[in-house]
Every structure is written in C-alpha cells, then in structure tokens.
Kinemage of the C-alpha trace (Angstrom):
@kinemage 1
@onewidth
@group {chain A} dominant
@subgroup {mainchain}
@vectorlist {calphas} color= white
{ca met a 1} P -7.746 -3.920 14.118
{ca lys a 2} L -6.846 -5.548 11.007
{ca gln a 3} L -8.288 -3.037 8.656
{ca phe a 4} L -6.279 -0.388 10.740
{ca phe a 5} L -3.179 -2.369 10.115
{ca asp a 6} L -3.710 -2.524 6.676
{ca phe a 7} L -4.480 1.067 5.900
{ca phe a 8} L -2.262 2.777 8.522
{ca pro a 9} L 0.393 3.764 6.098
{ca val a 10} L -2.095 5.710 3.931
{ca ala a 11} L -3.659 7.300 7.155
{ca ile a 12} L -0.161 8.585 8.031
{ca phe a 13} L 0.425 9.896 4.514
{ca val a 14} L -2.790 11.854 4.244
{ca gly a 15} L -2.280 12.987 7.912
{ca ile a 16} L 1.262 14.517 7.199
{ca tyr a 17} L -0.097 15.970 3.896
{ca phe a 18} L -2.688 17.905 5.565
{ca tyr a 19} L -0.589 18.973 8.248
{ca thr a 20} L 2.258 20.173 6.131
{ca asn a 21} L 0.790 20.406 2.689
{ca asp a 22} L 4.096 18.860 1.408
{ca ile a 23} L 3.489 15.635 -0.805
{ca ile a 24} L 7.142 14.974 -1.188
{ca leu a 25} L 7.452 14.796 2.788
{ca ser a 26} L 4.069 12.795 3.095
{ca thr a 27} L 5.724 10.322 0.698
{ca lys a 28} L 8.693 9.857 2.730
{ca phe a 29} L 6.500 9.089 5.591
{ca leu a 30} L 4.272 6.743 3.454
{ca val a 31} L 7.304 4.683 2.324
{ca gly a 32} L 8.690 4.413 5.730
{ca ala a 33} L 5.224 3.493 7.306
{ca ser a 34} L 5.000 0.894 4.552
{ca gly a 35} L 8.431 -0.609 5.761
{ca val a 36} L 7.236 -0.636 9.378
{ca gln a 37} L 4.030 -2.320 8.490
{ca leu a 38} L 6.285 -5.223 6.926
{ca ala a 39} L 8.493 -5.282 10.094
{ca ile a 40} L 5.523 -5.438 12.373
{ca gly a 41} L 3.927 -8.478 10.297
{ca leu a 42} L 7.302 -10.318 10.360
{ca leu a 43} L 8.043 -9.695 14.152
{ca val a 44} L 4.624 -9.656 15.813
{ca phe a 45} L 2.416 -11.824 13.415
{ca lys a 46} L 5.263 -14.021 12.268
{ca lys a 47} L 4.108 -13.592 8.469
{ca val a 48} L 4.465 -11.069 5.795
{ca glu a 49} L 1.382 -10.712 3.651
{ca lys a 50} L 1.621 -10.664 -0.147
{ca met a 51} L -0.290 -7.487 -0.518
{ca his a 52} L 1.977 -5.642 2.004
{ca leu a 53} L 5.017 -6.643 0.499
{ca tyr a 54} L 3.768 -5.970 -3.158
{ca thr a 55} L 2.698 -2.557 -2.053
{ca phe a 56} L 5.931 -1.696 -0.406
{ca leu a 57} L 7.857 -2.776 -3.630
{ca val a 58} L 5.628 -0.583 -5.687
{ca leu a 59} L 5.997 2.302 -3.306
{ca ala a 60} L 9.798 1.759 -3.416
{ca val a 61} L 9.818 2.682 -6.945
{ca met a 62} L 7.048 5.035 -7.389
{ca gly a 63} L 7.797 6.911 -4.223
{ca gly a 64} L 11.543 6.900 -4.675
{ca leu a 65} L 11.040 8.439 -8.040
{ca thr a 66} L 8.711 10.975 -6.376
{ca ile a 67} L 11.276 11.737 -3.749
{ca ala a 68} L 14.383 11.561 -6.046
{ca leu a 69} L 12.859 13.857 -8.753
{ca lys a 70} L 10.693 15.839 -6.626
{ca asp a 71} L 7.609 15.226 -8.853
{ca pro a 72} L 4.356 14.044 -7.211
{ca ile a 73} L 3.017 12.320 -10.323
{ca phe a 74} L 4.718 9.051 -9.848
{ca ile a 75} L 3.158 8.504 -6.452
{ca met a 76} L -0.363 9.616 -7.777
{ca trp a 77} L 0.165 6.854 -10.322
{ca lys a 78} L 0.894 4.363 -7.671
{ca pro a 79} L -2.843 3.213 -6.879
{ca thr a 80} L -3.479 2.649 -10.652
{ca val a 81} L -0.130 0.641 -11.022
{ca ile a 82} L -1.286 -1.473 -7.912
{ca asn a 83} L -4.977 -1.726 -9.231
{ca trp a 84} L -4.059 -2.738 -12.641
{ca thr a 85} L -1.581 -5.182 -11.707
{ca phe a 86} L -4.142 -6.723 -9.435
{ca ser a 87} L -6.547 -7.102 -12.450
{ca met a 88} L -4.077 -8.666 -14.341
{ca val a 89} L -3.193 -11.205 -11.898
{ca ile a 90} L -6.846 -11.978 -11.208
{ca leu a 91} L -7.522 -12.328 -14.921
{ca gly a 92} L -4.783 -14.731 -15.400
{ca ser a 93} L -6.297 -16.802 -12.732
{ca gln a 94} L -9.250 -17.315 -14.890
{ca phe a 95} L -7.143 -19.350 -17.230
{ca ile a 96} L -4.480 -20.729 -14.971
{ca gly a 97} L -5.262 -23.289 -12.201
{ca asp a 98} L -8.096 -25.057 -11.069
{ca arg a 99} L -9.886 -22.320 -9.279
{ca pro a 100} L -10.091 -18.477 -9.920
{ca ile a 101} L -8.284 -16.127 -7.226
{ca val a 102} L -11.696 -14.826 -6.199
{ca gln a 103} L -12.958 -18.203 -5.256
{ca arg a 104} L -9.757 -19.060 -3.441
{ca leu a 105} L -9.830 -15.725 -1.389
{ca ile a 106} L -13.652 -16.041 -0.425
{ca glu a 107} L -13.216 -19.522 0.531
{ca gly a 108} L -10.309 -19.176 2.515
{ca leu a 109} L -12.221 -16.394 4.482
{ca leu a 110} L -15.144 -18.475 5.170
{ca lys a 111} L -12.799 -21.028 6.948
{ca gln a 112} L -13.157 -18.608 9.960
{ca ala a 113} L -17.000 -19.190 10.047
{ca pro a 114} L -16.993 -23.096 9.935
{ca asp a 115} L -20.908 -22.869 10.530
{ca ile a 116} L -21.672 -21.427 7.011
{ca ser a 117} L -21.674 -23.312 3.878
{ca leu a 118} L -21.044 -21.774 0.664
{ca asp a 119} L -22.422 -23.665 -2.656
{ca val a 120} L -21.406 -21.496 -5.592
{ca pro a 121} L -21.494 -23.009 -9.169
{ca gln a 122} L -18.130 -22.931 -10.997
{ca asp a 123} L -19.434 -20.707 -13.811
{ca lys a 124} L -20.646 -18.214 -11.220
{ca trp a 125} L -17.214 -18.152 -9.649
{ca arg a 126} L -15.667 -17.208 -13.001
{ca leu a 127} L -18.332 -14.144 -13.488
{ca leu a 128} L -17.286 -12.953 -9.894
{ca asn a 129} L -13.652 -13.183 -11.029
{ca ile a 130} L -14.344 -11.089 -13.963
{ca thr a 131} L -16.218 -8.517 -12.159
{ca trp a 132} L -13.179 -8.121 -9.917
{ca val a 133} L -10.956 -7.757 -12.858
{ca phe a 134} L -13.161 -4.823 -14.038
{ca phe a 135} L -13.447 -3.288 -10.813
{ca phe a 136} L -9.726 -2.588 -10.376
{ca ile a 137} L -9.412 -1.516 -13.788
{ca phe a 138} L -12.055 1.047 -12.949
{ca leu a 139} L -10.411 1.911 -9.986
{ca gly a 140} L -7.145 2.542 -11.700
{ca ala a 141} L -8.729 4.611 -14.329
{ca val a 142} L -10.552 6.908 -11.909
{ca asn a 143} L -7.497 7.400 -9.785
{ca ile a 144} L -5.627 8.956 -13.218
{ca tyr a 145} L -8.826 11.025 -13.853
{ca val a 146} L -8.770 12.595 -10.364
{ca ala a 147} L -4.932 12.878 -10.535
{ca lys a 148} L -5.146 14.726 -13.765
{ca asn a 149} L -8.170 16.801 -13.268
{ca tyr a 150} L -8.173 18.214 -9.697
{ca glu a 151} L -5.879 19.614 -7.294
{ca glu a 152} L -3.191 17.776 -5.487
{ca ser a 153} L -5.287 17.951 -2.144
{ca thr a 154} L -8.335 16.767 -3.844
{ca trp a 155} L -6.569 13.866 -5.080
{ca val a 156} L -5.162 13.000 -1.605
{ca thr a 157} L -8.744 13.030 -0.140
{ca phe a 158} L -9.870 10.743 -2.659
{ca lys a 159} L -7.092 8.416 -1.835
{ca leu a 160} L -8.226 8.034 1.572
{ca ile a 161} L -11.845 8.458 1.445
{ca gly a 162} L -13.004 8.120 -2.277
{ca met a 163} L -11.173 4.636 -2.753
{ca thr a 164} L -12.384 3.393 0.655
{ca leu a 165} L -15.907 4.210 -0.335
{ca phe a 166} L -15.644 2.605 -3.795
{ca asn a 167} L -14.244 -0.683 -2.071
{ca leu a 168} L -16.970 -0.803 0.586
{ca val a 169} L -19.808 -0.584 -1.855
{ca phe a 170} L -18.154 -3.027 -4.303
{ca phe a 171} L -17.593 -5.620 -1.509
{ca ala a 172} L -20.999 -5.168 0.089
{ca ala a 173} L -22.487 -6.019 -3.479
{ca gln a 174} L -20.253 -8.979 -3.642
{ca phe a 175} L -21.574 -10.286 -0.215
{ca ala a 176} L -25.068 -9.569 -1.213
{ca tyr a 177} L -24.803 -11.785 -4.408
{ca leu a 178} L -22.874 -14.616 -2.428
{ca ser a 179} L -25.583 -14.481 0.385
{ca arg a 180} L -27.805 -16.371 -2.042
{ca phe a 181} L -25.498 -19.268 -2.073
{ca met a 182} L -24.912 -19.268 1.684
{ca ser a 183} L -26.557 -21.601 4.228
{ca glu a 184} L -25.929 -22.080 7.781
{ca leu a 185} L -25.021 -25.661 8.931
{ca pro a 186} L -27.308 -27.267 11.465
{ca glu a 187} L -25.713 -27.324 14.897
{ca thr a 188} L -25.661 -30.334 17.053
{ca ser a 189} L -28.544 -29.637 19.818
{ca glu a 190} L -27.434 -30.129 23.427
{ca thr a 191} L -30.571 -32.517 23.795
{ca thr a 192} L -28.973 -34.849 20.985
{ca glu a 193} L -25.791 -35.006 22.897
{ca asp a 194} L -27.529 -35.666 26.329
{ca asn a 195} L -29.352 -38.506 24.678
{ca ala a 196} L -26.202 -39.885 23.347
{ca ala a 197} L -24.482 -39.728 26.653
{ca met a 198} L -27.361 -41.179 28.493
{ca thr a 199} L -27.380 -44.265 25.655
{ca ser a 200} L -23.866 -44.867 26.195
{ca ala a 201} L -24.206 -45.018 30.065
{ca thr a 202} L -27.040 -47.282 29.829
{ca glu a 203} L -25.138 -49.508 27.599
{ca leu a 204} L -22.298 -49.563 30.157
{ca asp a 205} L -24.824 -50.628 32.917
{ca val a 206} L -26.485 -53.445 31.100
{ca thr a 207} L -23.369 -55.138 29.870
{ca pro a 208} L -22.260 -57.818 32.095
{ca asn a 209} L -18.867 -58.004 33.335
{ca lys a 210} L -16.777 -61.130 33.225
{ca ser a 211} L -17.248 -62.237 36.775
{ca gln a 212} L -21.081 -62.093 36.393
{ca glu a 213} L -20.854 -64.358 33.491
{ca gln a 214} L -18.670 -66.724 35.203
{ca glu a 215} L -21.204 -67.061 38.065
C-alpha cells in the first residue's frame, strides 16, 4: 500500500501518456497527482513526507516549464534533477552530523523490527553512504542518456519500469550486504515467564503475614 501511495503519480503519468500519447497533458496530470499525494498525506496520514514535498516542488518548476513552453525536455530532466540533488544531500551528510543519512534511514526502518539487531562498523556506514551517492548520480546520468537517444515513448517506459528495476536491484544488494551485520534478538520463552510467575507466587505463599508473626 505504501509503495502504491509513493508511486501512484508516476503510474497516472504513464497511463495517461500511453492512452493519449500526449506528454503535455500527461505532465498536467502528473503535477496534479503529486499535489493530491501531498493533500492525502496531510489529511489522512497527518504528515507530509519530505520526499513527496521535494518531488512536488521540482515538478512544479520542471513540469510547469514543460506545460508553459510545451517542451517535454524539462519534464524529462526532472528525474535527473531529483536524483542528483539526492546524491549531493547524501554526500553532504558524509561530512556533516554524527551519522550519514543512509545510516539514519536504515536504523529508522529497523525500529519497525525490534527483534532484529544491526551492528555495522562506522566505516562501513560511510562506505554505504558513498555507494548511494554514486547510485543516484548513475540514475540521473542514465535518465539523460535515454531521454536524448531514444523515442519519447521509450523514455516514459524507462521512467516507470527501468528506474524501478534499477532501484529494486540496488536496494536488494544493500540488504544482502547489511544482512552480514544483522542478528535476531533472543525472545523471552514462555517457560521462563511461567517459571518467574511460579516463583513469585511461591514467595507470596511462604511470606508470613503480620498476624502470623504476632501469634
């Protein structure tokens, strides 16, 4: 559900494009869907995610130029602008703050799995952070290459399918690497809990009350 909510503006953009073959009209729907995404986040989930907000702001500029000038090159450059901005922010976190962004992001996600412990040396976190920098630079460069060298319809397909596949492969590789540093925390067994309860009950039974002491 969360993945659909994150990507439904792109899905609408691609669907409208292949139905109408009109990238200007598709861009209008894309900007509108991104605005709806912000509104839903605010009204339903009571928060606006930074990524959704940043994407909407870039769309408002790049998509607005495409609509106003009727030139698709601006909306085609939008993924590159977003990915390269991400790479610069991630690179900056390498030198600013006590933890790189990738470390903060992954540790935040693992809070949803309290039974898993992750112990990664700090130098490995910084190495992972740099790999994310190069990955987003790579994505931005590939987007430009496809936009310049292939037909408009090919770029639209790449935007939905190609970039999704690149992301899936990259994040799967990241998880495979981090799994070396993961361990499952031991769970408290029911037997241990029962024994503790029985011990407490026994202690209560053998403890004399004040009336017995007076006798």
